[in-house]
C-alpha positions in Angstrom: 187.0 50.7 72.8 189.5 52.0 75.4 188.1 55.5 75.0 184.5 54.3 75.7 185.6 52.3 78.7 187.6 55.3 80.0 184.6 57.6 79.7 182.3 55.1 81.4 184.8 54.7 84.3 185.2 58.5 84.5 181.4 58.8 84.7 181.3 56.4 87.7 184.2 58.1 89.5 183.0 61.7 88.9 179.4 60.9 90.0 180.4 61.1 93.6 182.2 64.5 93.2 179.4 66.6 91.8 176.5 68.1 93.7 173.2 66.8 92.3 170.2 69.0 91.5 167.1 67.7 93.4 164.8 66.4 90.7 161.7 64.2 90.3 160.2 62.6 87.3 156.4 62.0 87.0 154.3 60.3 84.5 156.5 57.6 83.1 157.7 54.8 85.4 160.9 53.0 84.8 160.3 49.5 83.6 156.6 50.0 83.0 154.7 48.7 79.9 152.2 51.0 78.3 149.5 50.0 75.7 148.1 52.7 73.4 148.0 56.4 73.9 146.3 58.4 76.6 142.5 58.5 75.9 142.5 55.4 73.8 140.6 52.2 74.8 143.2 49.9 76.3 142.7 46.1 76.9 141.6 45.2 80.4 144.4 45.3 82.9 146.7 47.4 80.6 147.9 50.9 81.3 147.8 53.6 78.6 150.7 56.0 78.0 150.4 59.0 80.4 149.3 62.3 78.9 152.3 64.2 80.2 155.9 63.6 81.4 156.7 66.1 84.1 160.2 66.8 85.5 160.3 68.9 88.6 163.5 70.6 89.8 164.6 73.3 92.3 165.1 76.1 89.7 164.8 76.8 86.0 168.2 77.0 84.3 166.8 77.0 80.7 166.3 74.3 78.1 167.6 70.9 79.2 169.1 68.2 77.0 166.6 65.4 76.7 166.8 62.6 74.2 164.0 60.1 73.3 165.5 57.1 71.6 168.4 59.3 70.5 166.3 62.1 69.1 166.6 65.6 70.7 163.2 66.5 72.3 164.2 69.1 74.9 162.7 71.8 72.7 159.3 70.0 72.9 158.9 70.7 76.6 157.0 73.5 78.2 159.2 75.3 80.8 158.0 76.9 84.0 159.9 78.2 87.1 160.3 74.8 88.7 159.2 72.2 86.2 159.3 71.2 82.5 156.3 69.3 80.9 156.1 67.3 77.7 152.8 66.2 76.1 153.8 62.7 75.0 151.7 62.7 71.8 153.9 65.6 70.6 156.8 63.2 70.3 154.9 60.2 68.9 157.1 60.2 65.8 160.1 59.3 68.0 158.4 56.6 70.1 159.2 53.0 69.3 157.1 49.9 69.4 158.8 48.0 72.2 161.7 49.2 74.2 162.1 53.0 74.6 164.8 55.1 76.3 164.4 58.6 77.7 167.8 60.1 78.4 167.8 63.3 80.5 170.9 65.5 80.6 173.4 62.8 79.5 176.4 65.1 79.7 175.7 66.1 83.2 177.3 63.1 84.8 175.9 63.7 88.3 172.3 64.2 87.2 171.9 62.0 84.1 168.7 59.9 84.2 167.8 57.1 81.8 164.1 56.0 81.9 163.4 52.7 80.1 159.9 51.7 79.3 157.9 49.6 76.8 155.2 50.9 74.5 152.7 49.0 72.3 150.2 50.8 70.1 150.1 48.7 67.0 150.2 45.1 65.9 153.3 43.0 65.3 155.9 44.0 62.8 156.7 41.0 60.6 159.6 40.7 58.1 160.5 37.7 55.9 164.0 36.5 56.9 164.4 34.1 54.0 162.5 32.5 51.2 163.0 29.5 48.9 161.1 28.7 45.7 160.3 25.3 44.2 163.3 24.2 42.3 165.9 26.0 44.5 168.6 23.7 45.8 167.5 22.2 49.1 164.1 23.8 49.1 161.1 21.7 50.2 158.5 24.0 48.7 155.9 22.4 46.4 155.4 23.1 42.7 154.7 26.8 42.2 155.1 27.5 45.9 157.4 29.5 48.1 158.5 28.6 51.6 159.0 31.6 53.9 160.6 32.1 57.3 159.2 35.1 59.2 160.7 37.3 62.0 158.1 38.9 64.1 158.5 41.8 66.6 156.0 43.2 69.1 155.9 44.7 72.5 153.4 42.0 73.5 153.0 38.3 72.7 152.0 37.4 69.2 148.8 35.6 68.7 148.7 34.8 65.0 150.4 35.4 61.6 149.1 34.7 58.1 150.6 35.1 54.6 148.1 35.6 51.8 145.4 34.0 54.1 147.6 31.0 54.8 148.3 30.6 58.6 151.9 30.5 59.7 153.0 28.0 62.3 155.8 28.2 64.8 158.5 25.5 64.4 161.4 25.5 66.9 160.7 29.1 67.7 160.6 30.2 64.0 157.4 31.3 62.2 157.2 29.4 58.8 154.6 29.4 56.0 154.2 28.0 52.5 152.1 29.8 49.9 151.8 30.4 46.1 154.8 32.2 44.5 152.4 33.9 42.1 150.2 36.0 44.4 147.4 38.3 43.1 148.9 41.6 41.8 152.4 40.3 42.8 151.7 41.3 46.4 152.4 39.2 49.4 150.2 40.3 52.3 151.1 39.5 55.9 148.6 40.0 58.7 149.7 39.6 62.3 147.7 40.0 65.6 149.0 40.3 69.1 147.6 39.3 72.5 146.0 42.8 72.9 144.0 42.4 69.7 146.0 44.9 67.7 146.5 43.9 64.1 149.2 45.0 61.6 149.1 44.4 57.8 152.5 44.4 56.0 152.9 44.0 52.2 155.8 42.9 50.1 156.2 43.3 46.4 157.5 40.2 44.6 161.0 40.4 43.3 161.2 42.2 39.9 157.5 43.0 39.8 156.3 46.0 37.9 155.3 49.1 39.9 152.4 51.1 38.6 153.0 54.8 38.6 156.6 54.5 39.6 156.8 58.2 39.1 154.9 61.0 37.4 155.7 64.5 36.3 154.1 67.7 35.5 156.0 69.9 33.0 155.0 73.5 32.5 155.5 75.6 29.3 158.1 77.7 31.1 160.2 74.6 31.7 160.1 73.9 28.0 161.0 77.5 27.3 163.9 77.2 29.7 165.1 74.1 27.8 164.8 75.6 24.3 168.4 76.8 24.0 169.7 73.3 24.8 167.2 71.7 22.4 168.2 74.2 19.6 171.9 73.4 20.3 171.2 69.7 19.7 169.3 70.5 16.5 172.4 71.8 14.8 174.2 69.9 12.0 171.8 66.9 12.1 172.7 64.2 9.6 170.3 61.3 8.8 171.5 59.0 6.1 169.6 55.9 4.9 170.6 53.8 7.9 169.9 56.6 10.4 166.5 57.2 8.8 165.8 53.5 9.1 166.8 53.4 12.7 164.3 56.1 13.6 161.6 54.6 11.4 161.6 57.2 8.6 162.4 55.0 5.7 158.8 54.0 4.9 157.2 54.7 1.5 154.8 57.7 1.8 152.0 58.8 -0.4 152.9 62.2 -1.8 150.4 63.6 -4.2 147.9 63.0 -7.0 149.6 64.0 -10.2 146.6 63.5 -12.4 147.4 60.6 -14.6 149.7 59.0 -12.0 150.1 59.0 -8.2 153.5 59.9 -6.7 155.1 58.0 -3.7 158.3 59.0 -2.0 160.9 57.6 0.5 163.5 59.7 2.3 167.1 58.8 1.5 169.1 61.5 3.2 168.2 64.5 5.4 170.5 67.2 6.7 169.5 70.1 8.9 171.9 73.1 9.3 170.3 74.8 12.3 167.0 74.0 13.8 165.3 76.4 16.2 162.3 75.6 18.4 160.5 79.0 18.6 157.7 77.8 20.8 156.0 74.6 22.2 152.6 75.4 23.6 149.7 73.5 25.0 146.2 73.8 23.4 143.7 75.1 25.8 140.7 73.3 24.3 142.1 69.9 23.2 144.0 67.5 25.4 147.2 66.0 24.0 147.4 68.7 21.3 150.6 70.8 21.1 151.3 73.9 19.1 154.6 73.7 17.3 156.6 76.6 15.9 160.0 75.6 14.3 162.4 77.3 12.0 165.3 75.7 10.0 168.0 78.0 8.7 171.6 77.8 7.3 174.6 77.8 9.5 176.1 80.7 7.5 174.9 84.2 6.9 172.0 84.5 4.4 169.5 86.9 3.1 165.9 85.4 3.2 163.6 85.3 0.2 166.1 86.9 -2.3 165.7 84.1 -4.9 169.1 82.5 -4.2 170.3 79.8 -1.9 173.2 80.4 0.4 175.4 77.4 1.2 175.8 73.9 0.1 173.9 70.8 1.3 176.0 70.7 4.5 175.2 74.4 5.3 171.6 75.1 4.2 168.7 75.0 6.6 167.5 71.7 5.1 168.9 69.4 2.5 166.6 66.5 1.3 167.2 63.6 -1.0 164.0 61.8 -1.8 163.4 58.6 -3.8 160.4 58.9 -6.1 158.1 56.5 -7.9 155.0 57.2 -10.0 152.3 54.7 -10.5 148.7 54.5 -11.6 147.7 52.9 -8.3 145.6 55.3 -6.1 145.9 56.1 -2.5 143.6 53.4 -1.1 145.9 50.9 -2.8 148.9 52.6 -1.1 147.4 52.2 2.3 147.4 48.4 2.0 150.3 47.7 -0.4 152.8 50.4 -0.8 154.0 50.3 2.8 155.3 46.8 1.9 156.7 47.9 -1.5 154.2 45.7 -3.4 153.8 48.0 -6.4 152.9 45.5 -9.1 152.3 46.8 -12.6 151.9 50.3 -14.0 155.1 51.5 -12.2 157.7 53.9 -13.6 161.3 53.5 -12.6 162.6 54.8 -9.2 164.4 58.1 -9.4 165.4 60.7 -6.8 165.2 64.4 -6.3 167.7 66.5 -4.3 166.7 69.9 -3.0 168.4 72.6 -1.0 166.0 74.6 1.2 167.7 77.7 2.5 165.2 78.1 5.3 161.9 76.6 6.3 159.1 77.4 8.8 156.9 74.8 10.4 153.9 76.0 12.4 150.7 74.3 13.5 149.2 71.6 15.8 150.5 68.2 16.5 148.8 65.4 18.4 150.8 63.5 21.0 149.9 59.8 21.7 151.4 56.8 23.4 151.5 53.3 21.9 153.1 50.4 23.9 155.0 52.9 26.0 156.4 54.7 22.9 155.5 58.2 21.7 153.8 58.9 18.4 153.6 62.5 17.1 151.0 63.1 14.4 151.4 66.4 12.4 147.9 67.5 11.5 147.1 68.3 8.0 146.7 71.9 9.1 150.4 72.2 9.9 151.9 74.8 7.6 155.3 74.0 6.1 156.7 77.1 4.2 160.0 76.6 2.3 162.0 79.7 1.4 164.5 80.0 -1.5 164.9 76.5 -2.8 167.3 75.0 -5.4 167.3 71.6 -7.1 170.5 69.7 -7.7 171.1 67.8 -11.0 172.7 64.4 -11.2 173.7 62.5 -14.3 173.2 59.1 -12.7 169.6 59.9 -11.9 166.8 58.0 -13.8 164.8 59.7 -16.5 161.8 60.1 -14.1 164.2 61.3 -11.4 165.8 64.0 -13.6 162.4 65.2 -14.8 161.0 65.5 -11.2 164.3 67.0 -10.0 164.1 69.7 -12.6 160.6 70.6 -11.3 161.4 70.1 -7.6 162.2 73.7 -6.8 159.0 74.9 -8.5 157.1 72.1 -6.6 158.3 73.2 -3.2 154.7 74.0 -2.1 153.4 70.7 -3.5 152.6 67.5 -1.6 155.8 65.8 -2.6 158.2 67.7 -0.3 155.6 68.6 2.4 155.0 64.9 2.9 158.7 64.3 3.3 159.1 67.2 5.7 156.0 66.1 7.7 157.4 62.6 8.1 160.8 64.0 9.0 159.6 66.3 11.7 157.2 63.8 13.2 159.8 61.1 13.3 162.5 63.3 14.8 160.0 64.4 17.5 159.0 60.8 18.1 162.6 59.8 18.5 163.5 62.6 20.9 160.4 62.2 23.1 161.2 58.5 23.5 164.2 59.7 25.5 161.9 61.1 28.2 162.3 58.0 30.3 164.5 56.5 33.0 166.7 53.5 32.1 169.8 52.6 34.1 171.9 49.6 34.9 173.8 49.2 38.1 176.7 46.8 38.4 179.2 45.8 41.1 182.8 44.7 40.7 181.9 41.1 40.2 179.6 41.8 37.3 176.4 41.3 39.2 173.9 43.9 38.0 170.3 45.0 37.8 168.3 47.2 35.6 165.9 50.1 36.3 163.5 50.1 33.4 160.5 52.5 33.0 157.9 52.9 30.3 155.7 55.9 29.7 152.1 54.9 30.5 150.0 58.0 29.9 150.6 61.5 28.6 148.1 64.3 28.7 148.1 68.1 28.4 145.9 71.0 29.6 146.2 74.7 29.0 149.5 75.1 30.8 151.2 71.8 31.3 152.1 68.3 30.1 151.5 65.3 32.5 153.3 62.0 32.2 152.9 58.8 34.2 155.4 55.9 34.1 155.5 52.3 35.1 158.7 50.5 35.9 160.7 48.1 38.0 164.1 47.3 39.3 165.0 43.8 38.0 167.9 41.6 39.0 169.6 40.2 36.0 171.4 37.4 37.8 171.7 37.0 41.6 174.8 35.5 43.2 174.3 32.0 44.6 175.7 32.9 48.0 173.0 35.5 48.9 169.9 34.2 50.7 166.8 34.8 48.5 164.4 37.5 49.8 160.6 37.3 49.4 160.5 40.8 47.9 160.5 44.5 48.9 158.5 46.4 51.5 155.4 47.8 49.8 152.9 50.6 50.7 149.5 50.5 49.1 149.0 54.2 48.7 148.5 56.2 45.4 151.1 58.8 44.4 148.4 61.5 44.9 148.4 65.1 43.8 151.4 67.3 43.0 152.6 69.7 45.7 151.4 72.6 43.7 152.8 76.1 43.5 154.4 78.0 40.6 157.3 75.6 39.9 157.5 74.6 36.3 158.6 71.0 37.0 156.8 68.8 39.6 157.7 65.2 40.2 156.2 62.5 42.4 158.4 59.4 43.0 156.9 56.2 44.3 158.7 55.2 47.5 158.1 51.5 46.6 160.9 52.0 44.1 163.3 52.9 46.9 162.5 49.8 48.8 162.7 47.7 45.6 166.1 49.3 45.1 167.2 48.3 48.6 166.0 44.8 47.9 167.8 44.7 44.7 171.1 45.9 46.3 170.7 43.2 48.8 170.0 40.5 46.2 173.2 41.2 44.3 175.2 41.3 47.5 176.0 45.0 47.6 174.8 45.4 51.2 177.2 42.7 52.5 180.1 44.6 54.0 183.5 43.5 55.3 186.0 45.9 57.0 189.6 44.9 57.1 191.3 46.7 60.0 194.9 46.5 58.9 194.3 48.5 55.7 191.0 50.1 56.8 189.3 49.1 53.6 185.6 48.3 53.1 184.8 45.4 50.8 181.3 45.0 49.2 179.8 41.6 48.6 179.5 38.2 50.4 182.7 36.2 51.0 184.9 39.0 49.6 187.8 38.6 52.1 189.0 35.0 51.9 192.0 33.2 53.5 194.3 34.6 50.8 193.7 38.1 52.1 195.8 39.6 55.0 198.4 38.1 57.3 198.3 36.4 60.7 197.3 38.8 63.5 195.0 40.9 61.2 191.3 41.4 62.1 188.2 41.8 59.9 184.5 42.6 60.7 181.6 41.4 58.6 178.1 43.0 58.5 175.7 40.6 56.8 172.0 41.6 56.6 169.5 38.8 56.9 167.3 40.6 54.2 166.8 43.9 52.4 166.5 47.1 54.3 163.2 49.0 54.4 162.5 52.7 54.4 159.3 53.9 56.0 157.9 57.5 56.0 156.4 58.4 59.4 153.1 60.0 58.5 151.1 62.9 57.2 152.6 65.7 59.3 156.3 65.2 58.9 159.1 64.7 56.4 160.9 62.1 58.6 161.8 58.6 57.6 163.4 55.6 59.1 165.7 53.0 57.5 165.7 49.6 59.2 167.7 46.4 59.0 166.4 43.4 61.0 168.6 40.5 62.2 171.8 41.7 60.7 174.8 39.6 61.6 178.0 41.3 62.9 181.0 39.0 63.0 184.6 39.7 64.0 187.4 37.4 62.8 191.2 37.2 63.7 193.6 35.6 61.2 195.6 32.7 62.7 197.7 30.1 61.0 196.6 31.5 57.6 192.8 31.2 58.3 190.2 33.5 59.6 188.8 32.4 63.0 185.6 34.0 64.4 186.0 35.6 67.8 182.8 37.5 68.1 179.2 37.2 66.8 176.1 39.4 67.3 172.6 39.4 65.9 171.4 43.0 65.8 168.5 45.1 64.6 169.7 48.5 63.2 167.4 51.5 62.7 168.4 55.0 61.6 166.2 58.1 61.3 166.6 60.9 58.9 164.9 64.3 58.3 164.6 65.4 54.7 164.0 68.8 53.4 164.7 71.1 50.4 166.6 74.4 50.5 167.9 76.4 47.6 169.3 73.9 45.0 170.0 71.0 47.3 168.2 68.2 49.2 169.3 68.2 52.8 169.1 65.1 55.0 169.8 65.5 58.7 170.6 62.6 61.0 168.0 63.3 63.7 168.3 59.9 65.4 171.4 58.0 66.4 171.5 54.5 64.7 169.6 52.4 67.2 171.2 49.0 67.8 169.2 46.2 69.5 171.4 43.2 70.3 169.2 40.1 69.8 172.0 37.6 70.3 175.7 37.8 71.4 178.4 35.2 71.4 182.1 35.4 71.9 183.9 32.4 70.4 187.4 33.8 71.0 189.3 36.5 72.8 188.6 40.2 71.9 191.4 41.8 74.1 195.0 40.8 73.9 197.4 42.1 76.6 200.8 40.8 75.7 200.4 37.0 76.0 197.2 37.4 78.0 193.9 36.9 76.0 190.7 38.1 77.7 187.0 37.7 77.0 184.6 40.5 77.9 181.4 39.4 79.7 178.4 39.6 77.3 176.3 41.8 79.6 179.2 44.2 80.1 179.9 44.3 76.4 176.2 45.2 75.6 176.2 48.0 78.2 179.5 49.4 76.9 178.1 49.4 73.3 174.7 51.0 74.2 176.2 53.3 76.9 178.8 54.5 74.5 176.2 55.4 71.9 174.2 57.3 74.4 177.2 59.2 75.6 178.6 60.3 72.2 175.2 60.9 70.5 174.8 64.6 71.6 178.0 65.4 69.6 176.6 63.7 66.5 172.9 64.8 66.4 173.5 67.9 64.3 175.3 66.1 61.4 173.9 67.2 58.1 174.3 65.7 54.6 173.6 67.9 51.6 173.1 66.5 48.1 173.4 68.8 45.1 170.8 68.5 42.4 172.7 68.3 39.0 172.0 70.8 36.3 171.0 69.8 32.8 174.3 70.1 31.1 175.1 69.1 27.5 178.8 68.9 26.8 179.9 71.7 24.5 176.7 73.6 24.8 177.0 77.4 25.5 174.1 77.2 27.9 173.0 74.9 30.8 169.6 74.1 32.3 169.9 75.5 35.8 167.9 73.4 38.2 166.6 74.6 41.6 164.7 72.8 44.2 161.7 74.7 45.6 160.0 72.3 47.9 160.1 68.7 49.0 157.7 66.4 50.9 157.2 62.8 52.0 154.0 63.4 53.9 152.0 61.1 51.6 154.4 58.2 52.1 155.9 58.9 48.7 158.5 61.5 47.6 157.2 64.8 46.1 159.3 67.7 45.0 159.0 70.8 42.9 161.8 72.2 40.8 162.6 75.0 38.4 164.4 74.5 35.2 165.8 77.7 33.5 168.5 78.2 30.8 171.6 80.2 31.8 174.7 81.1 29.9 177.7 78.8 30.8 180.1 80.7 33.0 
């Protein structure tokens, strides 16, 4: 604070010592209100924003520092010998609804100019500040209803507001409305109109509601090729005992073959794979959802293929299978209705088992990929060729008579339906189980145990000649919200489809629904993780409401709390830019001093906070640049104690002076902060212990549709 005051005093003192450069500003008038852009139809008596801002000076000294609401716009001007000119529609992304500030050469203390004007080109912005549902403690809402308080902002007077077609009324200066808590499609729609007839529609998604197309991805064959070394590494030394087979749904009874007099049914008991190799995974050009599979199972030790002997034991060979067998006179149509439930009835021989070592095995052919209730189902077509090389049956004295008989024939029956049925079930089930992992599922938790889940479900999967496409639904759901956090109505929602992929040659393309980000901000708010307390004595930040109580700190310590009135919202500017803004409305800033063992409030402010970011992709990172100083609008300010202590003298700072110091200090220091850049590395696909990693690169990134779209490359590289 002393530094800011010193700089402001220095500015005042030095202003009389420097020779000013004669300069005039034309177009925008200080203190004027403008409605709509130049060329638009404005209401009667209103003035549109001028087409140009012109600054005239005695000579051209090159590009000047100019900031519009904290964003650098000096490079947007056209420069001539004695003037600089800005087409105001060229900086429309940086104009704010309401108060605007144009700061010209802020570091030149003798010539600094600050133009302040109001601008209105859209209807009111409305944000729910609190909500209570029937049954909440102290809530007056009716059965099945929600009572909502609304904060509205506009450069002009507000004429009307409605929530889901129910008009809001103003009570003691506060807009309030009561409506059903079960809106159509889980969307609350707010429509607001101002005195100039401009209307704005804002939508909020109900807490925990499902988001359709939360993200979708396009996966090319080359991306799968790049992942093959990692997949193969995970297919080494696979062990599936009876419990593991049951867990992945491979313990069902299967129809194996017609043995003439009897029919044979089997059930897998134990499967072991030495080394599995995925040779190729291709997409059929003529049939959607059909994938060409080429796999090879081989021993983990050296071997000579097709020499009539088997190298290795059951823990080393390409495939070891233990299969339970039953023979019965019941035909296949009976099996379809009864055998799955083990209802065999009469004409049944005893259960036996066969054990077979398969040195190596090839699996080639087509599989169909389907989704059922969000889960994958892989169907190996009858045309899939399963070729077993060099097999050997194991004898066991405790086997049944039928089991010993079939075991003795198992090696010679390697091409029969018995083992092929088992292998077809095994491969299909393993693929089912692994494909189920292509989903997002996360749980976030704070120190107090409050937590929320991110749950997604695959909705559709399709293929074409070159790629596989998947779409997911999902939501962020709060498991249990703390009682000391004000309920929100929901999260800011944009009603726009995800749209097409960015295109290009990247083998992985992903579209992420920005509504998920806002639902995440709402969820973070709902569990108290956006409530911050800073304790000055130890310079620690504490997350959560009421985190620093009277038992914390000593007399003379100070703390500051930032308590948002609701969740933050992120908005993407439009179709021609990758810029976004994050806003918090009516956040409470409170400063406390500790006295006689208790925290006493000495300062209170109600503020709106807005920060702008520019996002882009470069090499293998996302880059976000702070292109706009956090804008703070002070809605209310109250000093309940003394902020400055000089010995035994305690002083209050006048509110208007305090506001100007805060805002002036931000304007003064912003030029030194405007080039701040944050880089976020994209993690590679890395499996612990694997000799290879999936190297991820980011090729492009866009938010122009209102959602996040990016293209990536995934390629396997040897671990360094």
